[in-house]
PDB file of N, CA, C and O in Angstrom:
ATOM      1  N   MET A   1      20.231   7.410   8.617  1.00  0.00           N
ATOM      2  CA  MET A   1      20.135   6.511   7.796  1.00  0.00           C
ATOM      3  C   MET A   1      19.105   5.432   8.137  1.00  0.00           C
ATOM      4  O   MET A   1      19.203   4.907   9.246  1.00  0.00           O
ATOM      5  N   PRO A   2      18.099   5.030   7.285  1.00  0.00           N
ATOM      6  CA  PRO A   2      17.269   4.235   7.350  1.00  0.00           C
ATOM      7  C   PRO A   2      17.422   2.775   7.514  1.00  0.00           C
ATOM      8  O   PRO A   2      18.390   2.245   6.968  1.00  0.00           O
ATOM      9  N   ILE A   3      16.600   2.061   8.189  1.00  0.00           N
ATOM     10  CA  ILE A   3      16.837   0.492   8.295  1.00  0.00           C
ATOM     11  C   ILE A   3      15.629   0.190   7.614  1.00  0.00           C
ATOM     12  O   ILE A   3      14.506   0.585   7.929  1.00  0.00           O
ATOM     13  N   TYR A   4      15.999  -0.684   6.468  1.00  0.00           N
ATOM     14  CA  TYR A   4      14.791  -1.287   5.787  1.00  0.00           C
ATOM     15  C   TYR A   4      14.457  -2.613   6.068  1.00  0.00           C
ATOM     16  O   TYR A   4      15.317  -3.182   6.741  1.00  0.00           O
ATOM     17  N   GLU A   5      13.480  -3.290   5.770  1.00  0.00           N
ATOM     18  CA  GLU A   5      13.265  -4.988   5.632  1.00  0.00           C
ATOM     19  C   GLU A   5      13.530  -5.250   4.410  1.00  0.00           C
ATOM     20  O   GLU A   5      13.179  -4.402   3.590  1.00  0.00           O
ATOM     21  N   TYR A   6      14.134  -6.329   3.979  1.00  0.00           N
ATOM     22  CA  TYR A   6      14.248  -7.192   3.005  1.00  0.00           C
ATOM     23  C   TYR A   6      14.018  -8.517   2.742  1.00  0.00           C
ATOM     24  O   TYR A   6      14.481  -9.268   3.601  1.00  0.00           O
ATOM     25  N   HIS A   7      13.458  -9.038   1.841  1.00  0.00           N
ATOM     26  CA  HIS A   7      13.297 -10.641   1.640  1.00  0.00           C
ATOM     27  C   HIS A   7      14.288 -11.130   0.435  1.00  0.00           C
ATOM     28  O   HIS A   7      14.452 -10.637  -0.681  1.00  0.00           O
ATOM     29  N   CYS A   8      14.780 -12.060   0.935  1.00  0.00           N
ATOM     30  CA  CYS A   8      15.630 -12.477  -0.203  1.00  0.00           C
ATOM     31  C   CYS A   8      14.636 -13.797  -1.113  1.00  0.00           C
ATOM     32  O   CYS A   8      13.863 -14.658  -0.693  1.00  0.00           O
ATOM     33  N   ASP A   9      15.015 -13.509  -2.225  1.00  0.00           N
ATOM     34  CA  ASP A   9      14.085 -14.376  -3.561  1.00  0.00           C
ATOM     35  C   ASP A   9      14.767 -15.708  -3.641  1.00  0.00           C
ATOM     36  O   ASP A   9      14.175 -16.689  -4.091  1.00  0.00           O
ATOM     37  N   LYS A  10      16.103 -15.764  -3.177  1.00  0.00           N
ATOM     38  CA  LYS A  10      16.791 -17.078  -3.427  1.00  0.00           C
ATOM     39  C   LYS A  10      16.441 -17.927  -2.257  1.00  0.00           C
ATOM     40  O   LYS A  10      15.787 -18.940  -2.505  1.00  0.00           O
ATOM     41  N   CYS A  11      16.753 -17.691  -1.071  1.00  0.00           N
ATOM     42  CA  CYS A  11      16.497 -18.520   0.195  1.00  0.00           C
ATOM     43  C   CYS A  11      15.385 -18.225   1.148  1.00  0.00           C
ATOM     44  O   CYS A  11      15.158 -18.854   2.182  1.00  0.00           O
ATOM     45  N   ASP A  12      14.689 -17.156   0.671  1.00  0.00           N
ATOM     46  CA  ASP A  12      13.301 -17.178   1.397  1.00  0.00           C
ATOM     47  C   ASP A  12      13.564 -16.488   2.825  1.00  0.00           C
ATOM     48  O   ASP A  12      12.696 -16.517   3.698  1.00  0.00           O
ATOM     49  N   HIS A  13      14.623 -15.959   2.987  1.00  0.00           N
ATOM     50  CA  HIS A  13      15.118 -15.116   4.494  1.00  0.00           C
ATOM     51  C   HIS A  13      14.584 -13.574   4.270  1.00  0.00           C
ATOM     52  O   HIS A  13      14.556 -12.800   3.314  1.00  0.00           O
ATOM     53  N   ASN A  14      14.130 -13.527   5.801  1.00  0.00           N
ATOM     54  CA  ASN A  14      13.895 -11.912   5.633  1.00  0.00           C
ATOM     55  C   ASN A  14      14.720 -11.143   6.743  1.00  0.00           C
ATOM     56  O   ASN A  14      14.584 -11.593   7.880  1.00  0.00           O
ATOM     57  N   PHE A  15      15.316 -10.361   6.630  1.00  0.00           N
ATOM     58  CA  PHE A  15      16.148  -9.572   7.348  1.00  0.00           C
ATOM     59  C   PHE A  15      16.128  -7.737   7.398  1.00  0.00           C
ATOM     60  O   PHE A  15      15.406  -7.005   6.721  1.00  0.00           O
ATOM     61  N   GLU A  16      16.948  -7.413   8.209  1.00  0.00           N
ATOM     62  CA  GLU A  16      16.746  -5.947   8.149  1.00  0.00           C
ATOM     63  C   GLU A  16      18.300  -5.337   7.647  1.00  0.00           C
ATOM     64  O   GLU A  16      19.365  -5.950   7.724  1.00  0.00           O
ATOM     65  N   TYR A  17      18.112  -4.132   7.184  1.00  0.00           N
ATOM     66  CA  TYR A  17      19.694  -3.472   6.649  1.00  0.00           C
ATOM     67  C   TYR A  17      19.776  -2.308   6.686  1.00  0.00           C
ATOM     68  O   TYR A  17      18.978  -1.691   5.980  1.00  0.00           O
ATOM     69  N   LEU A  18      20.654  -1.611   7.422  1.00  0.00           N
ATOM     70  CA  LEU A  18      20.798  -0.249   7.682  1.00  0.00           C
ATOM     71  C   LEU A  18      21.566   0.167   6.330  1.00  0.00           C
ATOM     72  O   LEU A  18      22.540  -0.404   5.839  1.00  0.00           O
ATOM     73  N   VAL A  19      20.907   1.270   5.863  1.00  0.00           N
ATOM     74  CA  VAL A  19      21.063   1.706   4.421  1.00  0.00           C
ATOM     75  C   VAL A  19      22.092   3.069   4.644  1.00  0.00           C
ATOM     76  O   VAL A  19      21.708   4.117   5.163  1.00  0.00           O
ATOM     77  N   PHE A  20      23.460   2.825   4.145  1.00  0.00           N
ATOM     78  CA  PHE A  20      24.461   4.154   3.850  1.00  0.00           C
ATOM     79  C   PHE A  20      24.239   4.429   2.635  1.00  0.00           C
ATOM     80  O   PHE A  20      24.500   3.594   1.769  1.00  0.00           O
ATOM     81  N   GLY A  21      23.725   5.626   2.331  1.00  0.00           N
ATOM     82  CA  GLY A  21      23.962   6.293   0.865  1.00  0.00           C
ATOM     83  C   GLY A  21      23.212   5.431  -0.151  1.00  0.00           C
ATOM     84  O   GLY A  21      22.015   5.152  -0.092  1.00  0.00           O
ATOM     85  N   SER A  22      24.038   5.066  -1.044  1.00  0.00           N
ATOM     86  CA  SER A  22      23.371   4.010  -2.144  1.00  0.00           C
ATOM     87  C   SER A  22      24.032   2.634  -2.097  1.00  0.00           C
ATOM     88  O   SER A  22      24.619   2.069  -3.019  1.00  0.00           O
ATOM     89  N   ASP A  23      23.809   2.156  -0.724  1.00  0.00           N
ATOM     90  CA  ASP A  23      24.456   0.766  -0.516  1.00  0.00           C
ATOM     91  C   ASP A  23      23.177  -0.165  -1.249  1.00  0.00           C
ATOM     92  O   ASP A  23      22.003   0.189  -1.358  1.00  0.00           O
ATOM     93  N   GLU A  24      23.747  -1.361  -1.674  1.00  0.00           N
ATOM     94  CA  GLU A  24      23.085  -2.345  -2.171  1.00  0.00           C
ATOM     95  C   GLU A  24      23.090  -3.374  -1.170  1.00  0.00           C
ATOM     96  O   GLU A  24      24.143  -3.705  -0.625  1.00  0.00           O
ATOM     97  N   PRO A  25      21.789  -3.999  -0.841  1.00  0.00           N
ATOM     98  CA  PRO A  25      22.016  -5.075   0.270  1.00  0.00           C
ATOM     99  C   PRO A  25      22.013  -6.623  -0.486  1.00  0.00           C
ATOM    100  O   PRO A  25      21.479  -7.045  -1.512  1.00  0.00           O
ATOM    101  N   GLU A  26      22.786  -7.169   0.438  1.00  0.00           N
ATOM    102  CA  GLU A  26      22.683  -8.897   0.028  1.00  0.00           C
ATOM    103  C   GLU A  26      22.433  -9.569   1.188  1.00  0.00           C
ATOM    104  O   GLU A  26      22.644  -9.143   2.323  1.00  0.00           O
ATOM    105  N   CYS A  27      21.948 -10.704   0.857  1.00  0.00           N
ATOM    106  CA  CYS A  27      21.136 -11.561   2.052  1.00  0.00           C
ATOM    107  C   CYS A  27      22.419 -12.288   2.675  1.00  0.00           C
ATOM    108  O   CYS A  27      23.347 -12.866   2.109  1.00  0.00           O
ATOM    109  N   PRO A  28      22.086 -12.000   4.414  1.00  0.00           N
ATOM    110  CA  PRO A  28      23.125 -12.461   5.208  1.00  0.00           C
ATOM    111  C   PRO A  28      23.158 -14.021   5.220  1.00  0.00           C
ATOM    112  O   PRO A  28      24.091 -14.595   5.782  1.00  0.00           O
ATOM    113  N   GLU A  29      22.533 -14.457   4.839  1.00  0.00           N
ATOM    114  CA  GLU A  29      22.537 -16.003   4.863  1.00  0.00           C
ATOM    115  C   GLU A  29      23.040 -16.627   3.677  1.00  0.00           C
ATOM    116  O   GLU A  29      23.836 -17.563   3.755  1.00  0.00           O
ATOM    117  N   CYS A  30      22.557 -16.089   2.381  1.00  0.00           N
ATOM    118  CA  CYS A  30      23.113 -16.921   1.383  1.00  0.00           C
ATOM    119  C   CYS A  30      23.971 -16.326   0.460  1.00  0.00           C
ATOM    120  O   CYS A  30      24.470 -16.923  -0.494  1.00  0.00           O
ATOM    121  N   LYS A  31      24.198 -14.790   0.823  1.00  0.00           N
ATOM    122  CA  LYS A  31      24.991 -13.845   0.272  1.00  0.00           C
ATOM    123  C   LYS A  31      24.400 -13.502  -1.356  1.00  0.00           C
ATOM    124  O   LYS A  31      25.094 -12.934  -2.199  1.00  0.00           O
ATOM    125  N   SER A  32      23.090 -13.937  -1.576  1.00  0.00           N
ATOM    126  CA  SER A  32      22.824 -13.440  -3.143  1.00  0.00           C
ATOM    127  C   SER A  32      22.373 -12.082  -2.995  1.00  0.00           C
ATOM    128  O   SER A  32      22.148 -11.648  -1.864  1.00  0.00           O
ATOM    129  N   GLY A  33      22.209 -11.323  -4.073  1.00  0.00           N
ATOM    130  CA  GLY A  33      21.676  -9.866  -4.375  1.00  0.00           C
ATOM    131  C   GLY A  33      20.384  -9.796  -4.607  1.00  0.00           C
ATOM    132  O   GLY A  33      19.717  -8.779  -4.419  1.00  0.00           O
ATOM    133  N   GLY A  34      19.981 -10.791  -4.998  1.00  0.00           N
ATOM    134  CA  GLY A  34      18.469 -10.929  -5.550  1.00  0.00           C
ATOM    135  C   GLY A  34      17.393 -10.525  -4.438  1.00  0.00           C
ATOM    136  O   GLY A  34      16.443 -11.303  -4.350  1.00  0.00           O
ATOM    137  N   VAL A  35      17.399  -9.411  -3.564  1.00  0.00           N
ATOM    138  CA  VAL A  35      16.607  -9.109  -2.587  1.00  0.00           C
ATOM    139  C   VAL A  35      15.591  -7.904  -3.118  1.00  0.00           C
ATOM    140  O   VAL A  35      15.807  -7.230  -4.126  1.00  0.00           O
ATOM    141  N   HIS A  36      14.537  -7.777  -2.317  1.00  0.00           N
ATOM    142  CA  HIS A  36      13.699  -6.839  -2.615  1.00  0.00           C
ATOM    143  C   HIS A  36      13.036  -6.353  -1.055  1.00  0.00           C
ATOM    144  O   HIS A  36      12.847  -7.069  -0.072  1.00  0.00           O
ATOM    145  N   LYS A  37      12.789  -5.006  -1.206  1.00  0.00           N
ATOM    146  CA  LYS A  37      12.429  -4.211  -0.002  1.00  0.00           C
ATOM    147  C   LYS A  37      11.112  -4.810   0.375  1.00  0.00           C
ATOM    148  O   LYS A  37      10.412  -5.184  -0.566  1.00  0.00           O
ATOM    149  N   LEU A  38      10.677  -4.958   1.532  1.00  0.00           N
ATOM    150  CA  LEU A  38       9.431  -4.981   2.158  1.00  0.00           C
ATOM    151  C   LEU A  38       8.603  -4.060   2.459  1.00  0.00           C
ATOM    152  O   LEU A  38       9.159  -2.969   2.591  1.00  0.00           O
ATOM    153  N   MET A  39       7.306  -4.052   2.649  1.00  0.00           N
ATOM    154  CA  MET A  39       6.552  -2.808   3.092  1.00  0.00           C
ATOM    155  C   MET A  39       6.655  -3.025   4.655  1.00  0.00           C
ATOM    156  O   MET A  39       6.261  -4.086   5.141  1.00  0.00           O
ATOM    157  N   SER A  40       7.182  -2.023   5.437  1.00  0.00           N
ATOM    158  CA  SER A  40       7.516  -2.028   6.900  1.00  0.00           C
ATOM    159  C   SER A  40       6.067  -1.770   7.423  1.00  0.00           C
ATOM    160  O   SER A  40       5.174  -1.282   6.730  1.00  0.00           O
ATOM    161  N   ALA A  41       5.936  -2.157   8.736  1.00  0.00           N
ATOM    162  CA  ALA A  41       4.828  -1.342   9.640  1.00  0.00           C
ATOM    163  C   ALA A  41       5.677  -0.073  10.298  1.00  0.00           C
ATOM    164  O   ALA A  41       6.778  -0.225  10.826  1.00  0.00           O
ATOM    165  N   CYS A  42       5.075   1.045  10.198  1.00  0.00           N
ATOM    166  CA  CYS A  42       5.869   2.168  11.133  1.00  0.00           C
ATOM    167  C   CYS A  42       4.758   2.477  12.120  1.00  0.00           C
ATOM    168  O   CYS A  42       3.572   2.170  11.995  1.00  0.00           O
ATOM    169  N   GLY A  43       5.328   3.130  13.114  1.00  0.00           N
ATOM    170  CA  GLY A  43       4.652   3.648  14.321  1.00  0.00           C
ATOM    171  C   GLY A  43       4.565   5.097  14.404  1.00  0.00           C
ATOM    172  O   GLY A  43       5.313   5.734  13.662  1.00  0.00           O
ATOM    173  N   PHE A  44       3.814   5.702  15.148  1.00  0.00           N
ATOM    174  CA  PHE A  44       3.767   7.415  15.417  1.00  0.00           C
ATOM    175  C   PHE A  44       3.259   7.403  16.598  1.00  0.00           C
ATOM    176  O   PHE A  44       2.621   6.532  17.190  1.00  0.00           O
ATOM    177  N   VAL A  45       3.704   8.792  17.000  1.00  0.00           N
ATOM    178  CA  VAL A  45       3.345   9.223  18.399  1.00  0.00           C
ATOM    179  C   VAL A  45       2.529  10.620  18.034  1.00  0.00           C
ATOM    180  O   VAL A  45       2.837  11.257  17.026  1.00  0.00           O
ATOM    181  N   SER A  46       1.583  11.008  18.824  1.00  0.00           N
ATOM    182  CA  SER A  46       0.981  11.982  18.471  1.00  0.00           C
ATOM    183  C   SER A  46       0.243  12.578  19.633  1.00  0.00           C
ATOM    184  O   SER A  46      -0.215  11.647  20.296  1.00  0.00           O
ATOM    185  N   LYS A  47      -0.068  13.750  20.161  1.00  0.00           N
ATOM    186  CA  LYS A  47      -0.805  14.194  21.126  1.00  0.00           C
ATOM    187  C   LYS A  47      -2.138  14.516  20.998  1.00  0.00           C
ATOM    188  O   LYS A  47      -2.633  15.256  20.148  1.00  0.00           O
ATOM    189  N   GLY A  48      -2.790  13.819  22.042  1.00  0.00           N
ATOM    190  CA  GLY A  48      -4.462  13.790  21.783  1.00  0.00           C
ATOM    191  C   GLY A  48      -4.876  14.781  22.353  1.00  0.00           C
ATOM    192  O   GLY A  48      -4.146  15.079  23.298  1.00  0.00           O
ATOM    193  N   SER A  49      -6.113  15.750  22.156  1.00  0.00           N
ATOM    194  CA  SER A  49      -6.778  16.852  22.605  1.00  0.00           C
ATOM    195  C   SER A  49      -6.319  17.237  23.938  1.00  0.00           C
ATOM    196  O   SER A  49      -6.001  18.421  24.047  1.00  0.00           O
ATOM    197  N   GLY A  50      -6.215  16.511  24.960  1.00  0.00           N
ATOM    198  CA  GLY A  50      -6.017  16.834  26.109  1.00  0.00           C
ATOM    199  C   GLY A  50      -4.445  16.780  26.487  1.00  0.00           C
ATOM    200  O   GLY A  50      -4.090  16.852  27.663  1.00  0.00           O
ATOM    201  N   GLY A  51      -3.666  16.670  25.588  1.00  0.00           N
ATOM    202  CA  GLY A  51      -2.240  16.396  25.752  1.00  0.00           C
ATOM    203  C   GLY A  51      -1.586  15.324  26.023  1.00  0.00           C
ATOM    204  O   GLY A  51      -0.360  15.238  26.101  1.00  0.00           O
ATOM    205  N   GLN A  52      -2.400  14.431  26.182  1.00  0.00           N
ATOM    206  CA  GLN A  52      -1.795  13.081  26.530  1.00  0.00           C
ATOM    207  C   GLN A  52      -1.178  12.465  25.065  1.00  0.00           C
ATOM    208  O   GLN A  52      -1.437  12.879  23.935  1.00  0.00           O
ATOM    209  N   THR A  53      -0.527  11.652  25.345  1.00  0.00           N
ATOM    210  CA  THR A  53       0.276  10.792  24.188  1.00  0.00           C
ATOM    211  C   THR A  53      -0.706   9.840  23.740  1.00  0.00           C
ATOM    212  O   THR A  53      -1.557   9.315  24.458  1.00  0.00           O
ATOM    213  N   VAL A  54      -0.500   9.611  22.248  1.00  0.00           N
ATOM    214  CA  VAL A  54      -1.344   8.718  21.932  1.00  0.00           C
ATOM    215  C   VAL A  54      -0.562   7.971  21.012  1.00  0.00           C
ATOM    216  O   VAL A  54      -0.224   8.603  20.011  1.00  0.00           O
ATOM    217  N   SER A  55      -0.133   6.620  21.101  1.00  0.00           N
ATOM    218  CA  SER A  55       0.866   6.074  20.363  1.00  0.00           C
ATOM    219  C   SER A  55       0.016   4.861  19.461  1.00  0.00           C
ATOM    220  O   SER A  55      -0.934   4.205  19.887  1.00  0.00           O
ATOM    221  N   ARG A  56       0.598   4.766  18.188  1.00  0.00           N
ATOM    222  CA  ARG A  56      -0.250   3.779  17.373  1.00  0.00           C
ATOM    223  C   ARG A  56       0.958   3.033  16.349  1.00  0.00           C
ATOM    224  O   ARG A  56       1.965   3.581  15.899  1.00  0.00           O
ATOM    225  N   ALA A  57       0.631   2.004  16.202  1.00  0.00           N
ATOM    226  CA  ALA A  57       1.439   1.357  14.911  1.00  0.00           C
ATOM    227  C   ALA A  57       0.555   1.253  13.742  1.00  0.00           C
ATOM    228  O   ALA A  57      -0.670   1.350  13.821  1.00  0.00           O
ATOM    229  N   ALA A  58       1.284   1.029  12.527  1.00  0.00           N
ATOM    230  CA  ALA A  58       0.392   0.984  11.483  1.00  0.00           C
ATOM    231  C   ALA A  58      -0.111  -0.548  11.233  1.00  0.00           C
ATOM    232  O   ALA A  58      -0.972  -0.863  10.412  1.00  0.00           O
ATOM    233  N   ALA A  59       0.659  -1.529  12.185  1.00  0.00           N
ATOM    234  CA  ALA A  59       0.222  -2.957  11.971  1.00  0.00           C
ATOM    235  C   ALA A  59      -1.081  -3.276  12.879  1.00  0.00           C
ATOM    236  O   ALA A  59      -1.741  -4.314  12.917  1.00  0.00           O
ATOM    237  N   ASP A  60      -1.259  -2.018  13.626  1.00  0.00           N
ATOM    238  CA  ASP A  60      -2.463  -2.258  14.388  1.00  0.00           C
ATOM    239  C   ASP A  60      -3.719  -2.579  13.564  1.00  0.00           C
ATOM    240  O   ASP A  60      -3.843  -1.856  12.576  1.00  0.00           O
ATOM    241  N   SER A  61      -4.653  -3.476  13.741  1.00  0.00           N
ATOM    242  CA  SER A  61      -5.736  -3.646  12.962  1.00  0.00           C
ATOM    243  C   SER A  61      -7.056  -2.865  13.735  1.00  0.00           C
ATOM    244  O   SER A  61      -7.260  -2.802  14.947  1.00  0.00           O
ATOM    245  N   SER A  62      -7.817  -2.337  12.709  1.00  0.00           N
ATOM    246  CA  SER A  62      -8.745  -1.529  13.344  1.00  0.00           C
ATOM    247  C   SER A  62     -10.165  -2.762  13.341  1.00  0.00           C
ATOM    248  O   SER A  62     -11.240  -2.481  13.870  1.00  0.00           O
ATOM    249  N   CYS A  63      -9.910  -4.055  12.681  1.00  0.00           N
ATOM    250  CA  CYS A  63     -11.082  -4.919  12.743  1.00  0.00           C
ATOM    251  C   CYS A  63     -10.778  -5.783  14.318  1.00  0.00           C
ATOM    252  O   CYS A  63      -9.672  -5.976  14.824  1.00  0.00           O
ATOM    253  N   SER A  64     -11.820  -6.110  14.740  1.00  0.00           N
ATOM    254  CA  SER A  64     -11.583  -7.106  15.856  1.00  0.00           C
ATOM    255  C   SER A  64     -11.395  -8.348  15.400  1.00  0.00           C
ATOM    256  O   SER A  64     -12.207  -8.816  14.602  1.00  0.00           O
ATOM    257  N   GLY A  65     -10.191  -9.156  15.871  1.00  0.00           N
ATOM    258  CA  GLY A  65     -10.368 -10.579  15.251  1.00  0.00           C
ATOM    259  C   GLY A  65      -9.536 -10.739  14.267  1.00  0.00           C
ATOM    260  O   GLY A  65      -9.237 -11.898  13.976  1.00  0.00           O
ATOM    261  N   CYS A  66      -8.975  -9.674  13.535  1.00  0.00           N
ATOM    262  CA  CYS A  66      -8.423  -9.525  12.211  1.00  0.00           C
ATOM    263  C   CYS A  66      -6.960  -9.662  12.550  1.00  0.00           C
ATOM    264  O   CYS A  66      -6.565  -8.910  13.441  1.00  0.00           O
ATOM    265  N   SER A  67      -6.155 -10.414  12.051  1.00  0.00           N
ATOM    266  CA  SER A  67      -4.805 -10.421  12.353  1.00  0.00           C
ATOM    267  C   SER A  67      -3.824 -10.102  11.245  1.00  0.00           C
ATOM    268  O   SER A  67      -2.623 -10.374  11.259  1.00  0.00           O
ATOM    269  N   ALA A  68      -4.654  -9.343  10.055  1.00  0.00           N
ATOM    270  CA  ALA A  68      -3.885  -8.962   8.973  1.00  0.00           C
ATOM    271  C   ALA A  68      -3.024  -7.483   9.375  1.00  0.00           C
ATOM    272  O   ALA A  68      -3.426  -6.647  10.184  1.00  0.00           O
ATOM    273  N   THR A  69      -2.050  -7.430   8.771  1.00  0.00           N
ATOM    274  CA  THR A  69      -1.016  -6.188   9.073  1.00  0.00           C
ATOM    275  C   THR A  69      -1.638  -4.716   7.868  1.00  0.00           C
ATOM    276  O   THR A  69      -1.191  -3.570   7.809  1.00  0.00           O
ATOM    277  N   SER A  70      -2.740  -5.326   7.084  1.00  0.00           N
ATOM    278  CA  SER A  70      -3.173  -4.208   6.126  1.00  0.00           C
ATOM    279  C   SER A  70      -4.667  -4.490   5.691  1.00  0.00           C
ATOM    280  O   SER A  70      -4.995  -5.639   5.393  1.00  0.00           O
ATOM    281  N   CYS A  71      -5.481  -3.555   5.657  1.00  0.00           N
ATOM    282  CA  CYS A  71      -6.907  -3.699   5.318  1.00  0.00           C
ATOM    283  C   CYS A  71      -6.999  -4.015   4.230  1.00  0.00           C
ATOM    284  O   CYS A  71      -8.178  -4.255   3.971  1.00  0.00           O
ATOM    285  N   THR A  72      -6.200  -4.187   3.204  1.00  0.00           N
ATOM    286  CA  THR A  72      -6.693  -4.659   1.785  1.00  0.00           C
ATOM    287  C   THR A  72      -7.233  -6.180   1.670  1.00  0.00           C
ATOM    288  O   THR A  72      -7.818  -6.548   0.651  1.00  0.00           O
ATOM    289  N   SER A  73      -7.031  -6.958   2.656  1.00  0.00           N
ATOM    290  CA  SER A  73      -7.273  -8.413   2.796  1.00  0.00           C
ATOM    291  C   SER A  73      -8.668  -8.521   3.077  1.00  0.00           C
ATOM    292  O   SER A  73      -9.208  -9.570   2.726  1.00  0.00           O
ATOM    293  N   CYS A  74      -9.511  -7.462   3.761  1.00  0.00           N
ATOM    294  CA  CYS A  74     -10.595  -7.469   4.353  1.00  0.00           C
ATOM    295  C   CYS A  74     -11.636  -6.326   3.705  1.00  0.00           C
ATOM    296  O   CYS A  74     -12.865  -6.384   3.759  1.00  0.00           O
ATOM    297  N   GLY A  75     -10.934  -5.401   3.155  1.00  0.00           N
ATOM    298  CA  GLY A  75     -11.693  -4.533   2.475  1.00  0.00           C
ATOM    299  C   GLY A  75     -11.966  -3.247   3.482  1.00  0.00           C
ATOM    300  O   GLY A  75     -12.569  -2.296   2.985  1.00  0.00           O
ATOM    301  N   HIS A  76     -11.560  -3.162   4.866  1.00  0.00           N
ATOM    302  CA  HIS A  76     -11.972  -1.994   5.825  1.00  0.00           C
ATOM    303  C   HIS A  76     -10.761  -1.216   5.715  1.00  0.00           C
ATOM    304  O   HIS A  76     -10.646  -0.160   6.337  1.00  0.00           O
TER     305      HIS A  76
END
């Protein structure tokens, strides 16, 4: 069962929701059903060439000094 991040269009609240089957989330603040799923930063773990564990997160930026979570803002 995945956990998704949502944004409420009515009260501007962001929240996480554990999805069971075909559940439809509602905002925990204002109880509105007008919510949309956000693009979440995910992480992964892989083994490097020497067997060492290499951990990265999708929100890590490859640009120094860039605080964006996506490279679409700077083109890299």
